[in-house]
Structure formats: structure tokens, C-alpha cells
C-alpha positions in Angstrom: -13.5 -27.6 19.2 -16.6 -25.8 20.5 -16.5 -21.9 20.9 -15.2 -20.9 24.1 -17.3 -17.7 25.5 -19.8 -17.9 27.8 -22.2 -15.0 27.5 -23.6 -12.6 24.3 -21.3 -9.6 25.7 -18.1 -11.8 26.1 -18.9 -13.2 22.5 -19.2 -9.5 20.7 -16.4 -8.2 22.7 -13.5 -11.6 22.4 -15.0 -11.2 18.2 -14.5 -7.2 18.3 -11.0 -7.8 19.9 -10.0 -10.6 17.3 -11.4 -8.7 14.3 -9.8 -5.3 14.9 -6.4 -7.1 15.4 -6.6 -9.0 12.3 -7.5 -6.2 10.6 -4.8 -4.4 12.3 -2.0 -7.6 11.3 -3.5 -7.7 7.7 -2.6 -3.8 7.3 0.5 -4.2 8.3 1.3 -7.0 6.7 0.7 -5.0 3.0 2.3 -2.0 4.3 5.5 -4.3 5.0 4.9 -6.1 1.3 4.9 -2.2 -0.3 8.2 -1.4 2.4 9.6 -4.5 1.0 8.8 -3.9 -2.7 9.6 -0.3 -2.7 13.0 -0.2 -0.5 15.0 -2.0 -3.0 13.7 0.3 -6.5 14.0 3.5 -3.8 17.1 2.7 -1.9 19.5 5.0 -3.8 17.6 8.0 -2.6 16.8 7.0 0.6 19.8 9.1 2.1 19.0 11.9 -0.3 15.1 11.9 1.6 16.2 11.8 4.8 14.7 8.0 5.3 18.0 5.6 5.1 16.5 4.8 8.1 13.4 3.1 6.3 16.1 0.4 5.1 17.6 0.1 8.6 17.9 -3.1 11.2 16.8 -1.3 13.7 13.3 -0.4 11.8 13.0 -4.0 10.8 13.4 -4.9 14.3 10.9 -2.2 15.8 8.2 -3.4 13.3 9.0 -7.3 13.9 7.9 -6.4 17.6 4.9 -4.9 16.6 3.8 -7.3 13.8 4.5 -10.0 17.1 2.6 -7.8 19.5 -0.1 -7.3 16.7 -0.4 -11.1 16.2 -0.5 -11.8 19.7 -3.7 -9.1 20.0 -5.3 -11.0 17.2 -4.7 -14.4 17.7 -5.7 -14.9 21.3 -8.7 -13.5 21.4 -8.9 -15.3 18.1 -8.2 -18.9 19.9 -10.1 -17.9 22.8 -13.2 -17.5 20.9 -12.9 -20.6 18.2 -10.2 -22.7 19.9 -8.4 -23.6 17.0 -5.0 -23.2 16.6 -3.8 -23.1 13.5 -4.3 -19.3 12.5 -1.9 -18.8 15.6 0.5 -21.4 14.6 0.3 -19.8 10.7 1.0 -16.4 12.4 4.1 -17.8 14.6 5.1 -19.2 11.4 5.0 -15.3 9.2 6.1 -13.6 12.9 9.1 -16.1 13.0 10.5 -15.6 9.4 10.0 -11.8 9.9 12.2 -11.9 12.9 15.0 -14.1 10.5 15.6 -11.3 8.4 15.3 -8.6 11.7 17.5 -10.1 14.2 18.8 -13.3 12.4 21.5 -13.5 9.7 23.7 -10.6 9.1 23.1 -8.6 5.9 19.6 -9.8 5.5 18.1 -6.5 6.0 17.2 -3.4 3.5 20.3 -2.2 4.7 22.8 -4.2 3.4 21.6 -2.7 -0.2 22.5 0.8 1.1 25.7 2.2 -0.3 28.9 1.9 1.4 27.3 -1.1 3.5 28.7 -4.6 4.4 26.5 -7.7 2.9 26.1 -11.7 4.1 24.4 -11.7 0.7 26.6 -13.1 -1.6 26.5 -16.7 -1.4 28.0 -17.2 1.8 24.5 -19.5 3.4 21.5 -20.7 2.8 19.4 -17.7 3.8 21.5 -14.8 2.7 20.1 -16.5 -0.9 16.7 -16.0 -0.3 17.0 -13.2 2.1 14.9 -11.0 -0.9 12.0 -13.6 -0.7 11.7 -14.0 3.2 9.8 -10.7 4.3 7.3 -11.1 1.4 6.8 -14.8 2.3 6.3 -13.7 6.0 3.8 -11.3 4.7 1.4 -13.6 2.8 1.4 -15.7 5.9 0.5 -13.5 8.4 -2.6 -12.1 5.7 -3.5 -16.0 5.4 -3.5 -16.6 9.0 -5.3 -13.3 10.2 -7.8 -13.9 7.6 -8.5 -17.4 8.8 -8.7 -16.5 12.4 -11.4 -13.9 11.1 -13.2 -16.4 9.4 -13.0 -19.3 12.3 -14.1 -16.6 14.3 -17.4 -15.6 12.3 -18.3 -19.5 11.7 -18.0 -19.6 15.6 -20.7 -17.0 16.4 -22.6 -17.1 12.7 -25.8 -15.8 14.8 -25.6 -12.5 16.2 -22.0 -11.4 15.6 -21.7 -8.2 13.8 -17.9 -6.8 13.0 -16.5 -3.4 14.6 -16.9 -1.8 10.9 -20.5 -3.0 10.4 -21.9 -1.1 14.0 
């Protein structure tokens, strides 16, 4: 499908929104990966530091909602620009995996690791067995989706395209 813009100004505006959305999405996905790596190691220290909320279900639900909003802000202008649905579908898969962890099966969040919590991650369900890999896998998929979206946008407007960070 050819590029979907009608003027040079519109091309720059759409590319800029998609590029900033993709950059924010990649940053959020990397922050998620760091969170997923550090919380299991530091979970015993979180209450002493007053940071037990970082492992809570509400935190994960809020961050999943934020990831969904960032994804929409990146993939909608990207699709409008390049007309390819693959990045949005990959993004939907990534956010869907995050949503399973945040809103789905009980005991799949970091809160299940906090002292005194009840957890469903005892082999009761297939999802609970893979709870540890869902968020990192979602993060990798989201980074790939944002990179693909950005690549398609750049290929679409090769001539005269400037990234927001290139001034």
C-alpha cells in the first residue's frame, strides 16, 4: 500500500507523531524489562524501602493502560502514514500479553512474590507456569513492533523525511 499522506507538511507531522510514539513505546518497553528483571531480585527489600506498590497489581494495571495509550499514539499515525497493519498487530499482541498478566489470571503479577501474599503460580494453570516470561516477552514484542513501525514510516517517506531528533 502506498504512503497515505497528501502534503509535505502532513507527511512530516504524521512521521513526527509516529516517531515520538515509537520512541516512547521503546522506552516504556525497556523500563518494563528492567522492572521485570529487578523486582524478583529486590522483592524482599521493597517494603522496607516503601516501594511495595511497584510490585502491586494496580501498578501493573496502570502501566498496561499507559502502554496501550502509547501504542495507539504510535501505531495509528504510523498506519496512517505507511498503511501497513503488521506493526499494530504485533503491538496488540504485546499489549495483550501485558494485559493477561495485569488483568488476567490471579497471582501473575509481581505482587504474588511479596511476603505474605497468596499466589496462583503453583502450577494450577498453564498461564501461571509461564507468568515469569509473559511480561518480558511482551516487552520484546512491543519493541519489535515499534521498530517495525518506525522502519515502515522511514521507508515510506525516504525523500525529505527528518526524524524529530535530527532537528
